C-alpha positions in Angstrom: -2.1 13.7 -17.6 1.2 12.3 -17.0 1.1 9.2 -15.2 4.7 7.6 -13.7 4.4 4.3 -12.2 7.7 3.1 -10.5 9.3 0.1 -8.7 11.6 0.9 -6.0 13.9 -1.0 -3.7 12.1 -1.2 -0.2 15.3 -2.1 2.2 16.3 1.5 2.1 13.1 3.4 3.1 12.1 3.3 6.5 8.7 1.3 6.3 10.2 -0.9 3.6 12.6 -2.3 5.7 10.0 -3.1 8.2 8.0 -4.8 5.8 11.1 -7.2 4.9 11.6 -8.3 8.4 8.6 -8.9 9.3 7.0 -10.1 6.3 4.2 -8.0 6.4 3.1 -6.0 3.1 1.4 -2.6 3.4 -0.7 -0.5 1.1 -2.1 3.3 2.0 -1.5 7.3 0.8 0.6 10.2 1.6 -1.7 12.6 3.3 0.1 15.8 3.8 3.4 17.0 4.8 5.1 19.5 7.0 9.0 20.6 7.1 11.5 22.6 9.3 14.7 23.5 8.0 16.0 20.2 8.7 13.7 17.6 8.0 10.6 16.8 6.4 7.7 15.3 8.1 5.2 13.0 6.5 1.8 12.4 7.3 0.6 8.9 5.9 -2.3 6.2 6.2 -2.3 2.8 5.0 -3.4 -0.9 6.1 -1.1 -3.7 7.2 -1.5 -7.1 5.4 0.1 -10.2 7.1 -0.1 -12.6 10.2 -1.3 -11.2 13.2 2.2 -11.8 15.3 4.2 -10.5 12.9 1.9 -7.3 12.1 2.1 -6.4 16.2 6.1 -6.9 15.9 6.7 -4.7 13.2 4.0 -2.0 15.4 6.4 -2.6 18.3 9.8 -1.8 16.1 8.0 1.0 14.4 7.3 2.7 17.7 11.0 2.1 19.0 12.4 4.4 15.5 13.5 7.3 15.9 11.9 8.4 12.7 8.5 8.2 13.4 7.2 10.6 15.2 3.6 9.4 15.8 1.7 6.3 15.3 -1.9 5.8 15.7 -3.3 2.3 14.9 -6.7 0.7 15.5 -6.7 -3.2 13.8 -4.8 -2.7 10.3 -5.8 0.7 10.1 -2.5 3.1 10.9 -1.5 6.5 10.5 1.9 7.6 11.0 4.2 10.9 10.9 7.5 9.8 10.3 10.9 12.2 9.4 12.3 12.3 5.7 15.0 13.7 4.7 14.5 17.7 2.8 16.1 16.0 -0.7 12.7 14.0 -1.0 10.3 16.6 -1.0 10.1 16.3 -5.0 8.2 13.7 -3.8 5.3 15.3 -1.9 4.9 18.0 -4.2 1.1 19.3 -4.0 1.0 19.3 -7.7 1.6 15.6 -7.7 -1.4 13.2 -7.1 -1.2 9.2 -6.3 -4.1 7.5 -8.5 -3.3 4.3 -6.6 -2.5 3.8 -3.2 1.6 3.1 -2.5 2.6 -0.4 -2.6 5.1 -2.0 0.4 5.8 -5.4 -0.2 7.1 -7.6 2.1 9.2 -9.4 -0.7 11.6 -6.0 -0.8 9.7 -3.4 -3.3 7.7 -0.7 -3.5 5.3 -0.2 -6.0 4.2 4.1 -6.4 1.8 5.5 -9.3 1.9 9.4 -9.6 -0.1 11.6 -11.7 0.7 15.6 -13.1 -0.3 17.6 -15.8 3.0 18.4 -15.5 5.6 16.3 -17.1 8.7 18.0 -14.8 7.4 17.6 -12.1 7.3 13.6 -12.8 10.7 13.3 -13.9 12.3 15.4 -10.8 10.9 12.3 -9.1 12.2 9.9 -11.2 15.6 11.5 -10.7 15.4 11.3 -7.2 14.1 7.7 -7.2 17.2 6.4 -9.5 19.4 8.4 -7.1 18.4 7.0 -4.1 16.3 4.5 -4.3 16.9 2.0 -7.2 14.2 3.1 -8.8 13.3 1.9 -12.3 10.0 2.7 -14.3 7.5 0.6 -15.3 5.4 3.1 -17.0 5.8 6.5 -18.0 2.9 8.1 -20.3 0.3 10.5 -20.8 -3.2 9.2 -20.2 -6.9 10.2 -19.0 -7.3 9.0 -15.4 -9.9 6.8 -15.0 -10.7 7.0 -10.9 -8.7 7.3 -8.2 -8.3 4.6 -5.7 -9.0 4.4 -1.7 -8.2 2.2 1.0 -11.6 2.5 3.1 -13.1 -0.3 1.5 -10.3 -2.7 2.6 -10.4 -1.3 5.9 -14.5 -2.2 6.0 -13.4 -5.8 6.1 -13.2 -8.0 9.1 -10.1 -9.6 9.9 -11.0 -13.2 8.2 -12.5 -11.2 5.2 -9.5 -9.7 4.5 -7.7 -12.8 4.7 -9.7 -14.7 2.7 -9.8 -11.8 -0.1 -6.1 -11.8 0.1 -5.3 -15.5 -0.4 -8.0 -15.4 -3.2 -6.3 -12.5 -4.9 -2.5 -13.8 -4.3 -3.1 -17.6 -5.2 -5.0 -16.9 -8.5 -8.6 -17.9 -7.9 -9.6 -14.1 -9.8 -7.0 -15.3 -12.8 -8.7 -16.7 -16.0 -8.3 -19.3 -15.8 -8.4 -19.9 -12.2 -4.8 -20.7 -10.7 -6.7 -22.3 -7.7 -10.0 -23.5 -6.4 -12.0 -22.6 -3.6 -11.6 -26.0 -1.7 -7.7 -25.3 -1.8 -7.7 -21.7 -0.4 -9.7 -22.9 2.6 -7.4 -25.7 3.3 -4.7 -22.9 2.8 -6.6 -20.8 5.8 -7.1 -24.1 7.4 -10.9 -23.6 7.6 -13.7 -25.2 6.2 -14.9 -25.0 2.2 -18.5 -23.7 4.0 -16.7 -21.4 6.0 -13.9 -19.8 3.5 -16.6 -19.5 1.0 -18.9 -17.5 3.6 -15.7 -15.2 4.5 -14.9 -14.7 0.9 -18.6 -13.9 -0.3 -19.1 -11.4 2.3 -15.8 -9.9 1.4 -16.7 -9.4 -2.1 -20.2 -8.5 -1.1 -18.9 -5.3 0.6 -16.2 -4.4 -1.8 -18.6 -4.4 -5.4 -21.7 -3.0 -4.1 -19.7 -0.3 -2.1 -18.6 1.2 -5.1 -22.1 2.1 -6.3 -24.2 2.7 -3.2 -22.8 6.4 -3.2 -23.9 7.2 -6.9 
């Protein structure tokens, strides 16, 4: 399997521009697409990360955009149908899979990871990304995939559990050595140490065992 990982400019992309404007990050998957003579229509699902007020403003703006054909929201989980140019079709070739969800970062970039048995298909994506999205290769190599990552487990967390986990990951709590103590994370979240610890442990308890319960 050939695996291509790209970093792209977000400002020129529909959801990327919204992420930058509202300081809300997103992660998700393209689910399917269909097209007519003029456009391609992408069906995608994802999860929002950020302050509640900012997420609400992002959704409000998205619903006003003519490129957003459908949008359904349930908490942080969102499903959209968006209009894309026909020339973007190489990215959504059904022979290409997504080992990891798309990352749309509020700081102005996207991360795509795509895989295919056919190297030429990924080379076409690379050409498209370089021409239209200021794409840069992070890696492009042949390897065996160890799994496919999905977003459902994150969606199972409560808002406070997800926020606690977000802070822990982003602030380096899980790095070795740790870059921050749990007490300091609690201060950032403006809650007591005991409450923060409870949120984080419950989040860990949902994420880690859920991987193995279906085995």
